[in-house]
BAMIBA-655407 format. One line per 3 residues: their letters; for each residue x, y, z of N, C-alpha, C. Coordinates in Angstrom, 2 decimals, decimal comma, always signed. Atoms other than C-alpha are relative to their C-alpha. Layout:
<recs>
a> X Y Z X Y Z X Y Z; ...;
</recs>
This chain:
<recs>
mkk> +0,95 +1,20 -0,55 +11,62 +13,00 -13,36 +0,36 -1,06 -0,68; -0,11 +1,79 +0,49 +11,94 +9,20 -13,66 -1,18 -0,04 -0,75; +0,98 +0,37 +0,99 +9,84 +7,56 -16,24 -1,19 -0,74 +0,85;
iit> +1,16 +0,67 -0,41 +6,40 +6,20 -15,55 -0,31 -1,12 -0,86; +0,08 +1,00 +0,87 +6,16 +2,73 -17,06 -1,52 -0,67 +0,11; +1,45 +0,32 -0,02 +2,62 +1,46 -17,83 -0,06 -1,62 -0,60;
ven> +0,25 +1,47 +0,37 +1,72 -2,34 -18,09 -1,34 -0,41 -0,12; +1,46 +0,23 +0,17 -1,63 -3,22 -19,53 -0,62 -1,22 +0,49; +0,34 +1,22 -0,45 -1,84 -6,83 -18,46 +0,93 -0,74 +0,78;
idq> -0,86 +0,59 -0,99 -0,41 -8,46 -15,52 +0,38 -1,52 -0,53; -0,29 +1,51 +0,42 -0,56 -12,08 -17,14 +0,96 +0,18 -0,88; -0,97 +0,06 +0,91 +1,43 -11,11 -20,07 +1,37 +0,13 +0,63;
vfs> -1,31 -0,20 -0,84 +4,33 -10,16 -17,66 +0,50 -1,26 +0,37; -0,32 +1,32 -0,58 +4,44 -13,60 -16,03 +0,55 -0,90 -1,34; -0,33 +1,07 +1,08 +4,75 -15,38 -19,46 +1,46 +0,51 -0,78;
dqs> -1,03 -0,54 +0,83 +7,79 -13,21 -20,70 +1,04 +0,58 +0,84; -0,97 -0,20 -0,80 +10,91 -13,29 -18,73 +0,66 +1,32 -0,46; -0,42 -1,32 +0,37 +12,31 -10,28 -20,61 -0,74 +1,16 +0,49;
sld> +0,80 -0,92 -0,63 +9,40 -8,19 -19,46 +0,09 -0,06 +1,66; -0,56 +0,08 -1,39 +10,22 -9,21 -15,89 +1,06 +0,57 +0,36; -1,31 -0,56 -0,30 +13,70 -8,21 -16,22 +0,12 +1,31 -0,32;
slk> +0,15 -1,41 +0,52 +12,80 -4,90 -17,97 -0,76 +0,90 +1,28; +0,61 -0,73 -1,19 +10,46 -4,06 -14,93 +0,66 +0,02 +1,15; -1,02 +0,01 -1,01 +12,93 -5,02 -12,46 +1,06 +0,98 +0,10;
ssi> -0,98 -0,75 +0,21 +15,46 -2,91 -14,05 -0,68 +1,46 +0,16; +0,64 -1,41 -0,16 +12,88 +0,10 -14,21 -0,23 +0,27 +1,43; +0,18 -0,45 -1,20 +12,15 -0,08 -10,61 +1,32 +0,30 +0,85;
lnd> -1,36 -0,34 -0,64 +15,93 -0,31 -9,34 +0,45 +1,26 -0,76; -0,29 -1,30 +0,61 +16,31 +2,84 -11,75 -0,89 +1,00 +0,59; +0,82 -0,74 -0,73 +13,74 +4,37 -9,47 -1,14 +0,62 -0,99;
div> +1,10 -0,36 +0,61 +10,99 +4,48 -12,03 -1,29 -0,28 +0,62; +1,26 +0,57 -0,54 +7,47 +4,02 -11,28 -0,75 -0,72 -0,91; +0,75 +1,01 +0,96 +5,55 +1,03 -12,76 -1,48 -0,12 +0,46;
ivr> +1,20 +0,05 -0,17 +1,86 +1,07 -13,16 -0,74 -1,21 -0,70; +0,51 +1,24 +0,68 +0,15 -2,25 -13,76 -1,50 +0,11 -0,06; +1,33 -0,35 +0,20 -3,36 -1,66 -15,18 -0,99 -1,29 +0,50;
dvi> +1,10 +0,83 -0,11 -6,60 -3,34 -14,02 +0,15 -1,25 +0,71; -0,40 +1,17 -0,61 -5,24 -5,98 -11,70 -1,27 -0,49 +0,84; +1,29 +0,42 -1,07 -8,31 -5,88 -9,21 -1,16 +0,71 -0,66;
sqk> +1,25 -0,62 +0,62 -11,83 -5,33 -10,66 -0,50 +1,17 +1,12; +0,68 -1,17 -0,63 -13,51 -2,18 -9,71 -1,15 -0,40 +0,79; +1,47 +0,46 -0,83 -16,79 -4,12 -8,61 +0,52 -0,52 +1,34;
liq> -0,71 +0,52 -1,41 -14,64 -5,97 -5,96 +0,55 +1,17 +0,86; -0,51 -0,92 -0,95 -12,85 -2,77 -4,86 -1,31 +0,95 +0,64; +1,19 -0,75 -0,45 -16,42 -0,96 -4,35 -0,51 -0,96 +1,07;
eik> +0,50 +0,79 -1,09 -17,49 -4,08 -2,32 +0,78 -0,08 +1,04; -1,07 -0,08 -1,07 -14,45 -3,99 -0,21 -0,05 +1,23 +0,76; +0,11 -1,36 -0,68 -14,94 -0,19 +0,42 -1,29 +0,05 +0,94;
gyl> +1,39 -0,03 -0,81 -18,51 -0,72 +1,36 -0,08 -0,93 +1,27; +0,00 +0,91 -1,12 -17,97 -3,55 +3,78 +1,16 +0,73 +1,14; -0,92 -0,65 -0,91 -14,98 -1,62 +5,46 -0,58 +1,27 +0,73;
tqv> +0,69 -1,03 -0,55 -17,00 +1,44 +5,73 -0,91 -0,38 +1,17; +0,96 +0,37 -1,00 -19,66 -0,35 +7,67 +0,77 -0,72 +1,20; -0,75 +0,49 -0,84 -16,97 -2,25 +9,72 +0,43 +1,35 +0,95;
gks> -0,67 -1,17 -0,80 -15,26 +1,23 +10,70 -1,21 +0,75 +0,65; +1,12 -0,73 -0,70 -18,70 +2,73 +11,66 -0,78 -0,57 +1,03; +0,74 +0,66 -0,88 -20,15 +0,01 +13,71 +0,91 -0,98 +0,76;
sfp> -1,02 +0,30 -0,91 -17,12 -1,27 +15,73 +1,00 +0,72 +0,39; -1,06 -0,82 -0,66 -14,67 -0,07 +17,99 +1,48 -0,31 -0,81; -1,30 +0,30 +0,78 -11,20 +0,49 +16,28 +0,95 -0,65 +1,36;
nye> -0,87 +0,70 -0,98 -8,28 -1,46 +18,24 +1,13 -0,02 -0,89; -1,38 +0,37 +0,60 -4,68 -2,37 +17,58 +0,58 -1,41 +0,42; -0,68 +1,34 -0,09 -2,92 -5,65 +17,06 +1,46 +0,21 -0,41;
rik> -1,48 +0,10 +0,46 +0,97 -6,05 +16,92 -0,05 -1,08 -1,12; -0,23 +0,92 +1,24 +2,20 -7,98 +13,86 +0,70 -1,07 +0,52; -0,52 +1,33 -0,49 +2,50 -11,49 +15,37 -0,74 -1,17 -0,65;
fga> +0,67 +1,09 +0,52 +1,73 -14,75 +14,17 -1,32 -0,36 +0,73; +1,30 +0,38 -0,57 -1,80 -15,81 +14,76 -0,94 +1,27 +0,36; +0,73 -1,30 -0,43 -3,09 -12,04 +15,30 -1,11 -0,16 -0,76;
kdf> +1,25 -0,16 +0,60 -6,65 -11,18 +14,61 +0,24 +1,13 -1,13; +0,25 -1,07 +1,06 -7,65 -9,07 +11,53 -0,50 +1,10 +1,06; +0,51 -1,16 -0,90 -8,45 -5,46 +13,09 -0,04 +1,12 -0,84;
hri> -0,06 -1,46 +0,54 -9,06 -1,85 +12,31 +0,38 +0,93 +1,05; -0,48 -1,01 -0,89 -7,42 +1,21 +13,82 -0,18 +1,42 -0,52; -0,29 -1,18 +0,21 -7,38 +4,79 +14,03 +1,26 +0,41 +0,32;
nnn> -1,55 -0,56 -0,44 -3,89 +6,43 +13,48 -0,14 +1,40 -0,30; +0,06 -1,58 +0,10 -4,09 +9,90 +14,25 +1,23 +0,47 +0,83; -1,19 -0,46 -0,60 -0,39 +10,83 +14,99 +0,27 -0,84 +1,17;
dpr> -0,35 +0,96 -0,93 -0,09 +7,55 +16,92 +1,34 -0,08 +0,15; -1,34 -0,08 -0,21 +3,08 +7,76 +18,86 +0,67 -1,50 -0,10; -0,54 +1,46 +0,22 +3,69 +3,89 +18,45 +0,48 -0,16 -1,60;
ayv> -0,15 -0,10 +1,36 +3,78 +4,65 +14,54 +1,55 +0,39 -0,43; -1,11 -0,74 +0,40 +7,20 +4,80 +12,90 -0,02 +1,23 -0,86; +0,23 -1,00 +1,12 +5,83 +7,13 +10,32 -1,29 +0,72 +0,47;
kga> +1,11 -0,54 -0,31 +3,39 +9,61 +11,62 -1,06 +0,40 -1,12; +0,91 -0,18 +0,99 +0,04 +10,15 +9,72 -1,41 +0,09 +0,42; +1,46 +0,15 -0,19 -3,85 +10,25 +9,89 -0,74 -0,70 -1,02;
fhq> +0,65 +0,91 +0,80 -5,61 +7,51 +8,48 -0,79 -1,16 +0,87; +0,93 +1,15 -0,44 -8,21 +4,71 +9,22 +0,53 -1,29 -0,70; -0,53 +1,15 +0,87 -6,47 +1,51 +8,61 -0,80 -1,51 +0,30;
fvf> +0,66 +1,36 -0,11 -8,03 -2,20 +8,25 +1,24 -1,10 -0,54; -1,06 +0,88 +0,15 -5,55 -4,95 +8,56 -0,46 -1,44 -0,18; +0,09 +1,30 +0,20 -5,61 -8,54 +7,12 +1,10 -1,06 -0,05;
ypw> -0,95 +1,07 -0,03 -3,57 -11,60 +7,67 -0,28 -1,05 -0,73; +0,17 +1,02 +0,75 -3,14 -14,56 +5,56 -0,54 -1,46 +0,70; +0,31 +1,32 -0,76 -3,89 -17,29 +8,59 -1,41 +0,26 +0,20;
nqn> +1,58 -0,22 -0,08 -7,46 -15,60 +8,85 -0,86 -0,10 -1,11; +0,97 -0,19 +1,11 -10,43 -16,18 +6,66 -0,67 +1,34 +0,04; +1,02 -1,28 +0,27 -12,49 -13,03 +5,30 -0,83 -0,41 -1,18;
yfd> +1,05 +0,21 +0,80 -15,33 -12,73 +3,23 +0,28 +0,18 -1,38; -0,42 -0,12 +1,32 -13,42 -11,80 +0,05 +1,02 -0,83 -0,58; -1,23 +0,74 +0,31 -10,54 -14,23 +0,08 +0,96 +0,66 -0,61;
lfn> -0,95 -0,83 +0,56 -8,25 -11,52 -0,38 +1,11 -0,39 -0,45; -1,28 +0,38 +0,45 -5,09 -13,15 -0,44 -0,03 -0,87 -1,27; +0,13 +0,71 +1,50 -6,16 -15,35 -3,42 -0,35 +1,22 -0,92;
qfs> +0,31 -1,27 +0,92 -7,70 -12,12 -5,03 +1,25 +0,52 -0,42; -1,36 -0,86 +0,18 -4,40 -10,34 -4,75 +1,37 -0,80 -0,17; -1,31 +0,91 +0,08 -2,09 -13,38 -5,26 +0,83 +0,45 -1,18;
kay> -0,99 -0,51 +1,07 -0,94 -12,15 -8,70 +0,88 +1,14 +0,20; -0,85 -1,20 -0,40 +0,17 -8,83 -7,37 +1,00 -0,18 +0,98; -1,09 +0,26 -0,73 +2,05 -10,24 -4,57 +0,98 -1,15 -0,54;
qlk> -1,01 +0,63 +0,75 +3,69 -12,74 -6,85 +0,88 +0,83 -0,89; -0,72 -0,81 +0,83 +4,77 -10,14 -9,14 +1,21 +0,77 +1,09; -0,94 -0,62 -0,86 +6,26 -8,22 -6,10 +1,24 -0,93 +0,37;
nil> -1,08 +0,70 -0,27 +8,22 -11,17 -5,10 +0,99 -0,63 -0,93; -1,07 +0,29 +1,18 +9,56 -12,21 -8,43 +0,73 +1,04 -0,28; -0,78 -1,25 +0,22 +10,67 -8,57 -8,97 +1,28 +0,18 +1,12;
sgi> -0,91 +0,01 -1,19 +12,41 -8,93 -5,48 +1,10 -1,21 -0,08; -0,89 +1,21 +0,11 +14,11 -12,26 -6,65 -0,10 -1,15 +0,97; +0,26 +1,21 -0,93 +12,32 -14,67 -4,35 -1,00 -0,77 -0,60;
epd> +0,88 +0,79 +0,52 +9,88 -17,36 -4,73 -1,31 +0,68 -0,05; +1,27 -0,87 +0,46 +6,48 -16,19 -6,14 -0,95 -0,03 +1,24; +0,93 +0,26 -0,95 +4,55 -17,52 -3,10 +0,42 +0,38 +1,45;
afm> -0,75 -0,19 -1,37 +6,93 -16,41 -0,34 -0,86 +1,09 +0,95; +0,70 -0,84 -0,86 +5,30 -14,93 +2,77 -1,41 -0,10 +0,08; +1,41 +0,20 -0,02 +1,95 -16,12 +1,90 -0,70 -0,91 +0,83;
fpt> +0,04 +1,27 -0,96 +1,99 -19,12 +4,11 +0,68 +0,12 +1,00; -0,94 +0,26 -0,98 +3,87 -18,33 +7,10 -0,25 -0,80 +1,24; +0,05 +0,76 -1,15 +4,42 -20,19 +10,26 +0,61 +0,86 +0,97;
ked> -0,61 -0,72 -1,17 +5,47 -19,07 +13,72 +1,38 +0,10 +0,06; -1,46 +0,22 +0,21 +8,95 -20,07 +12,79 +0,51 +1,06 -0,91; -0,48 -0,66 +1,11 +9,26 -17,48 +10,03 +0,06 +1,53 +0,54;
dft> -0,38 -1,29 -0,28 +10,60 -13,78 +10,17 -1,14 +1,03 -0,60; +0,90 -0,98 +0,79 +7,91 -12,27 +7,72 -1,29 -0,59 -0,18; +1,27 +0,65 +0,53 +4,34 -12,57 +6,67 -0,59 +1,29 -1,00;
ari> +0,72 -0,85 +0,94 +2,25 -10,92 +3,78 -1,07 +0,67 +1,08; +0,61 -0,73 -1,05 +0,03 -8,35 +5,51 -0,87 +1,07 -1,03; +0,68 -1,03 +0,92 -2,89 -6,41 +3,35 -0,57 +1,18 +1,04;
afq> +0,48 -1,08 -0,77 -3,61 -2,93 +4,82 -0,84 +0,90 -0,87; +0,80 -0,95 +0,71 -6,46 -0,99 +3,43 +0,17 +1,29 +0,88; -0,03 -1,47 -0,81 -6,23 +2,94 +4,36 -0,90 +0,78 -0,47;
fyp> +0,86 -1,07 +0,44 -8,70 +5,58 +4,26 +0,63 +1,16 +0,63; -0,46 -1,42 -0,22 -7,54 +9,16 +4,40 -1,09 +1,12 -0,16; +0,85 -0,91 +0,00 -10,31 +11,45 +5,41 +0,24 +1,35 -0,57;
kgi> -0,06 -1,48 +0,48 -10,92 +14,83 +3,69 +0,46 +0,94 +1,14; -0,22 -0,94 -1,00 -9,28 +17,62 +5,68 +0,80 -0,26 +0,99; -1,07 +0,38 -0,90 -7,05 +15,55 +7,74 +0,80 -0,89 -0,52;
gyl> -0,90 +1,05 +0,32 -5,74 +12,51 +6,13 +1,33 +0,30 -0,83; -1,33 -0,16 +0,36 -2,03 +12,32 +5,50 +0,96 -1,19 +0,42; -1,18 +0,82 -0,46 +1,27 +10,30 +5,74 +1,29 +0,79 -0,35;
nnh> -0,97 -0,73 +0,32 +4,49 +11,83 +6,37 +1,03 -0,57 -0,91; -1,20 +0,40 +0,90 +7,46 +11,60 +3,94 +0,83 -1,00 +0,79; -0,61 +1,14 -0,81 +9,16 +8,44 +4,67 +0,71 -0,92 -1,20;
adp> -0,74 +0,88 +1,05 +11,38 +5,71 +2,98 -0,14 -1,50 +0,79; +0,15 +1,46 -0,29 +10,73 +1,79 +3,53 +1,24 -0,70 -0,31; -1,39 +1,05 +0,53 +13,39 -0,86 +3,53 -0,05 -0,87 -1,08;
vdq> -0,32 +1,02 +1,05 +14,77 -2,60 +0,89 +1,01 -1,19 +0,49; -0,74 +1,08 -0,92 +16,10 -6,05 +2,07 -0,44 -1,19 -0,65; +0,31 +1,33 +0,37 +15,62 -9,65 +1,71 -1,44 -0,23 -0,26;
hqi> +1,47 +0,30 +0,16 +11,83 -9,34 +1,60 -0,48 +0,83 -1,19; +0,73 -0,84 +1,02 +11,18 -6,65 -1,07 +1,25 +0,94 -0,55; -0,57 -1,24 +0,43 +12,55 -4,11 -3,32 -1,02 +1,05 -0,41;
avp> +1,05 -0,83 +0,22 +9,24 -2,64 -4,16 -1,02 +0,03 +0,93; +1,24 -0,35 -0,73 +6,07 -1,18 -2,55 -1,03 -0,17 -1,00; +1,22 -0,19 +1,06 +2,91 -2,33 -4,41 -1,35 +0,87 +0,86;
ilv> +1,18 -0,55 -0,69 -0,12 +0,02 -3,72 -1,17 -0,26 -1,09; +1,32 +0,10 +0,73 -3,62 -0,69 -4,84 -0,53 +1,30 -0,04; +0,80 -1,23 +0,07 -5,53 +2,27 -6,33 -1,39 -0,34 +0,31;
mse> +1,35 +0,58 -0,32 -8,82 +2,35 -4,79 -0,98 +1,27 -0,08; +0,83 -1,30 +0,11 -10,01 +6,01 -5,37 +0,49 +0,73 -1,25; -0,15 -0,85 +1,09 -10,23 +8,42 -8,18 +0,26 +1,50 +0,25;
kgi> -0,35 -1,45 -0,14 -8,53 +11,88 -8,08 -0,95 +0,73 -0,87; +1,16 -0,83 +0,98 -11,24 +14,44 -9,17 -1,31 -0,41 +0,18; +1,28 +0,57 -0,40 -14,03 +12,35 -8,07 -0,12 -0,24 +1,71;
dfn> -0,03 +0,58 -1,62 -13,23 +10,74 -4,48 +0,55 +1,27 +0,80; -0,61 -1,07 -0,57 -10,99 +13,69 -3,71 +0,66 +0,79 -1,09; -0,56 -0,87 +1,12 -9,24 +16,68 -5,60 +1,26 +0,52 +0,23;
egg> -1,68 -0,52 -0,47 -5,89 +17,71 -3,67 +0,51 -1,01 +0,80; -0,91 +0,89 -0,88 -3,20 +15,78 -2,18 +0,07 -1,38 -0,51; -0,13 +1,46 +0,52 -2,81 +11,97 -2,33 +1,49 -0,51 +0,09;
ayv> -1,42 +0,74 -0,07 +0,14 +9,52 -2,65 +0,88 +0,79 -1,14; -0,72 -0,42 +0,69 +3,16 +10,70 -3,99 +1,51 -0,60 +0,12; -1,65 +0,57 -0,23 +6,98 +9,57 -4,66 +0,75 +1,41 -0,34;
kye> -0,93 -1,17 +0,06 +9,66 +12,35 -4,33 +1,23 -0,27 -0,69; -1,26 -0,13 +0,63 +12,46 +12,94 -6,56 +0,76 +1,36 +0,24; -0,48 -1,32 -0,21 +14,83 +15,73 -5,33 -1,01 +1,10 +0,39;
dek> +0,89 -0,91 -0,21 +12,57 +18,85 -5,61 -1,14 -0,19 -0,57; +1,27 +0,33 +0,66 +9,65 +17,19 -7,40 -0,60 -1,15 +0,47; +1,00 +1,06 -0,35 +6,63 +15,08 -6,36 -0,55 -0,30 -1,05;
vfi> +0,98 +0,66 +1,07 +4,93 +12,80 -8,71 -1,17 -0,60 +0,90; +1,13 +0,59 -0,56 +1,43 +12,18 -7,60 -0,65 -0,98 -0,73; +0,32 +1,17 +0,75 +0,42 +8,81 -8,29 -1,30 +0,10 -0,51;
edh> +1,22 +0,09 +0,48 -3,29 +9,14 -8,51 -0,12 +1,05 -1,23; +0,15 -0,57 +1,29 -2,73 +11,61 -11,44 +0,21 -0,85 -1,15; -0,39 +1,03 +1,10 -1,70 +8,69 -13,57 -0,65 -1,25 +0,08;
tei> +0,43 +1,42 -0,26 -3,78 +5,93 -12,26 -1,70 -0,14 -0,11; +1,41 +0,28 -0,27 -7,26 +4,43 -12,29 -0,32 -1,05 +0,95; +0,50 +0,99 -1,14 -9,18 +2,36 -9,69 +0,17 -1,28 -0,53;
gdv> -0,49 +1,50 +0,13 -7,80 -1,31 -9,74 +1,29 -0,01 -0,48; -1,24 +0,29 +0,27 -4,56 -0,46 -10,89 +1,04 -0,18 +1,25; -1,02 +0,01 -0,95 -1,34 -1,46 -8,85 +1,17 +0,39 -0,45;
vff> -1,25 -0,79 +0,28 +1,66 +0,79 -8,62 +1,16 -0,59 +0,81; -1,32 +0,38 -0,44 +5,12 -0,41 -7,82 +1,01 +1,04 -0,09; -1,23 -0,79 +0,08 +8,23 +1,47 -7,10 +0,93 -0,31 +1,23;
kas> -0,85 +0,53 -0,68 +11,39 +1,15 -5,22 -0,26 +0,31 +1,42; +0,50 -0,33 -1,08 +10,58 +0,90 -1,43 +0,82 +1,16 +0,69; -0,87 -0,87 -0,73 +13,63 +3,10 -0,35 -0,17 +1,50 -0,73;
leh> +0,25 -1,33 +0,53 +12,37 +6,15 -2,51 -0,81 +0,64 +1,00; +0,94 -0,91 -0,94 +10,84 +9,10 -0,48 -1,21 -0,04 -0,63; +1,36 +0,00 +0,34 +7,22 +8,77 -0,57 -0,85 +0,35 +1,17;
gvd> +0,99 -0,15 -0,96 +4,16 +9,69 +1,41 -1,37 +0,46 -0,64; +1,18 -0,22 +0,51 +0,68 +10,94 +1,20 -0,28 +1,65 +0,46; +0,40 -1,33 -0,35 -0,10 +14,83 +1,08 -1,38 +0,07 +0,53;
kvd> +1,36 -0,19 -0,57 -3,08 +16,13 +3,02 -1,05 +0,06 -1,04; +0,70 -0,03 +1,30 -6,11 +15,21 +1,10 -1,24 +1,12 +0,43; +1,09 -1,03 -0,14 -8,43 +18,05 +0,50 +0,04 +0,91 +1,16;
vqs> -0,16 -0,48 -1,33 -7,13 +20,27 +3,20 -1,00 +1,03 +0,42; +0,86 -1,23 -0,28 -9,79 +22,98 +2,93 -1,35 -0,69 +0,47; +1,22 +0,70 -0,30 -12,54 +20,34 +3,69 -0,28 -0,07 +1,44;
daa> +0,24 +0,40 -1,24 -14,08 +19,75 +7,15 +0,50 -1,41 +0,19; -0,33 +1,49 -0,39 -12,53 +16,73 +8,83 -1,07 -0,89 +0,67; +1,00 +1,09 -0,62 -15,02 +13,79 +9,54 +0,47 -1,32 -0,27;
wld> -0,48 +1,56 +0,18 -13,72 +10,16 +10,24 -1,12 -0,72 -0,43; +0,96 +1,06 +0,15 -17,06 +8,63 +10,00 -0,95 +0,20 -1,26; +0,94 -0,19 +1,18 -18,68 +10,11 +6,84 +0,93 -0,88 -1,15;
fkg> -1,03 +0,88 +1,00 -15,69 +7,95 +4,91 +0,05 +0,68 -1,48; -0,35 -0,89 +1,19 -15,15 +10,87 +2,13 +1,19 +0,25 +0,13; -1,39 -0,32 +0,30 -11,81 +10,91 +0,88 +0,73 -0,87 -0,71;
rwm> -0,96 +0,96 +0,70 -9,03 +8,71 -0,29 +0,03 -1,50 +0,50; -0,25 +1,34 -0,48 -8,83 +4,91 -0,06 +1,19 -0,57 -0,74; -1,18 +0,74 +0,61 -5,79 +2,70 -0,94 +0,14 -1,23 +0,69;
gll> -0,39 +1,38 -0,47 -4,38 -0,68 -0,44 +1,32 -0,38 +0,12; -1,44 +0,29 -0,19 -1,02 -1,65 +0,75 +0,38 -1,42 +0,03; -0,21 +1,24 +0,17 +0,06 -4,88 -0,41 +1,39 -0,41 +0,69;
avn> -1,21 -0,06 -0,66 +2,73 -5,35 +2,37 +0,82 -1,45 +0,40; -0,76 +1,13 -1,01 +5,38 -7,77 +3,70 +0,58 +0,60 +1,10; -0,43 -0,57 -1,30 +6,18 -7,02 +7,39 +0,67 -0,98 +0,64;
qff> -0,57 +0,78 -1,17 +8,44 -8,44 +9,90 -0,74 -0,19 +1,33; +0,85 +0,25 -1,36 +6,86 -10,03 +13,03 +0,69 +1,14 +1,10; -0,37 -1,08 -1,12 +7,09 -7,41 +16,11 +1,26 -0,35 +0,65;
ntn> -1,12 +0,27 -0,83 +9,71 -9,41 +17,98 +1,25 -0,51 -0,94; -1,13 +0,35 +0,69 +12,03 -9,81 +15,01 +0,76 +1,24 -0,59; -0,87 -1,12 +0,36 +14,86 -7,60 +13,98 +1,01 -0,38 -1,12;
vis> -0,69 +0,64 +0,95 +16,11 -9,10 +10,82 +0,28 +1,37 -1,04; +0,01 -1,16 +0,86 +15,58 -5,74 +8,81 -0,15 +1,25 +0,72; +0,46 -1,26 -0,71 +15,26 -1,94 +9,58 -1,41 +0,19 -0,26;
esv> +1,50 -0,47 +0,21 +11,90 -0,22 +9,91 -0,02 +1,04 -0,86; +0,12 -1,37 +0,79 +10,45 +2,43 +7,91 +0,57 +1,16 +0,77; -0,72 -1,14 -0,69 +12,15 +5,75 +8,45 -0,80 +1,39 -0,43;
elk> +0,56 -1,20 +0,35 +10,45 +9,10 +8,63 +0,96 +1,01 -0,52; -1,13 -0,91 +0,57 +12,30 +11,75 +6,70 -0,58 +1,47 -0,17; +0,37 -1,49 +0,14 +12,18 +15,66 +6,72 -0,07 +0,39 -1,36;
qkk> +0,30 -0,31 +1,02 +10,81 +17,10 +3,93 +0,12 +1,64 -0,32; -0,08 -1,34 +0,43 +11,66 +20,49 +2,16 -1,22 +0,38 -0,64; +1,13 -0,60 +0,80 +8,72 +22,65 +1,02 +0,38 +0,28 -1,26;
i> +0,10 -0,05 +1,21 +8,08 +22,51 -2,64 -0,68 +1,18 -0,67;
</recs>
């Protein structure tokens, strides 16, 4: 198994080039980096409460990733349009739209660290124009008990990123008991939420096999009770009519 590297304070990383170099080396070496307490638990609970209300009181819809798109929420239940099949409720925010929480400002340090580790400008993709190929995109994802999962896959490592940052929004053993996000090394899965707390941000190399094992598989499935696992994906995506990088690839998985 690869190492799990823990960083206690994100601000200290920015002030120390050797720490940045060490973290980048760890990620390129396929290690998992956990940065503690990046987002306050109070803010996360407020976001979850708001999204639950939105999810219960408005119709889900779908918007392509294009400049000027509206924020939206959708149900992905083996959606045939998805590159990677899964079952989750997704809430998407773009930097050109305003929102109640000023999300891109709240999450700016995590995005800046992602960019610096990728060898690009700290604020890259945060202020896109219609001439750009990429945009920052925040996707909160809820995986309901009994049904929520995401198939084993790998994301592209290219000019826009080397790492995938995941915001931890649920606590294993309290919000859910089985399954959850994992990174796969040959015949071993490392379950992320076995090592994290709410508010942590986890970085790992995007091309590593990863996914979400079904959450509390023995539970009754219910989309609207919002009992299960939450997470936040601090993504950088290409616009839908752009083909400068490859898309995520679903991978077959051997039983472990």
